[in-house]
C-alpha positions in Angstrom: 14.8 -65.5 -7.9 17.9 -63.3 -8.7 16.0 -62.4 -11.9 13.0 -61.2 -10.0 15.2 -59.2 -7.5 16.9 -57.6 -10.4 13.7 -56.7 -12.2 12.2 -55.3 -9.0 15.4 -53.2 -8.4 15.4 -51.8 -11.8 11.8 -50.8 -11.7 12.3 -49.0 -8.3 15.4 -47.3 -9.7 13.3 -46.1 -12.8 10.6 -44.9 -10.6 12.9 -43.0 -8.3 14.2 -41.3 -11.4 10.8 -40.3 -12.7 9.9 -39.1 -9.3 13.2 -36.9 -9.1 12.4 -35.4 -12.6 8.8 -34.4 -11.5 10.0 -32.9 -8.2 12.8 -31.1 -9.9 10.4 -29.5 -12.5 7.9 -28.6 -9.6 10.8 -26.9 -7.8 11.8 -24.9 -10.8 8.2 -23.8 -11.5 7.8 -22.8 -7.9 11.0 -20.7 -8.1 10.0 -19.0 -11.4 6.6 -18.0 -9.8 8.3 -16.5 -6.8 10.7 -14.6 -9.0 7.6 -13.4 -11.1 5.9 -12.2 -7.9 8.9 -10.4 -6.7 9.3 -8.7 -10.0 5.6 -7.6 -10.2 5.8 -6.2 -6.7 8.8 -4.2 -7.7 7.1 -2.8 -10.8 4.0 -1.9 -8.7 6.2 -0.1 -6.2 8.1 1.8 -8.8 4.7 2.8 -10.6 3.4 4.0 -7.2 6.5 6.0 -6.7 6.2 7.6 -10.0 2.6 8.4 -9.5 3.3 9.9 -5.9 6.1 11.9 -7.3 3.9 13.3 -10.1 1.1 14.1 -7.7 3.5 15.9 -5.4 5.0 17.8 -8.2 1.4 18.9 -9.2 0.8 19.8 -5.6 3.7 22.2 -5.4 1.8 25.2 -7.0 4.4 27.8 -6.0 7.3 25.7 -7.4 9.3 26.0 -4.3 10.4 22.4 -4.3 8.5 21.9 -0.9 4.8 21.2 -0.2 3.0 23.2 2.4 0.1 21.7 4.4 -2.4 23.7 2.2 -0.9 22.5 -0.9 -1.1 18.9 0.4 -4.7 19.6 1.4 -5.4 20.7 -2.3 -4.7 17.2 -3.6 -6.0 14.9 -0.6 -9.2 14.4 -2.6 -7.8 13.4 -5.8 -8.5 9.7 -6.6 -4.9 9.1 -7.6 -3.6 10.0 -4.2 -6.3 8.1 -2.4 -5.5 5.0 -4.4 -1.8 5.4 -3.6 -2.3 6.0 0.0 -4.5 2.7 0.1 -1.8 0.8 -1.8 0.8 1.8 0.7 -1.7 0.4 3.5 -1.4 3.3 5.8 -5.0 3.5 6.5 -7.2 6.6 6.5 -5.2 9.5 7.5 -6.2 13.1 7.6 -4.1 15.8 5.8 -2.3 16.9 9.3 -1.3 13.4 10.2 0.0 12.6 6.7 1.8 16.0 6.5 3.5 15.2 9.8 4.6 11.8 8.7 6.0 13.1 5.4 7.5 16.4 7.0 11.4 16.0 7.2 12.0 19.4 8.6 9.9 18.8 11.7 
């Protein structure tokens, strides 16, 4: 009887250890996937920022360092800007609304 109890206890201990190993591996994989997703989102945001910056520099035709409403209108139909705006998930904005949102001087 004692031997059967000992064997049963040892089997349960071994199964518990095996289960713990699998759970630990699953948690590590999940954490790695979350870190990869955060890193990918950061890279997309940086690429989006660089694209927007380039587009706005191209838009500033008089090299004043600022963008007028007419200069913004000139690039509103570019596919790159349309893609950037859709990536930002700010919806379909007309030029005036977008200019008002971005205007820091009021």
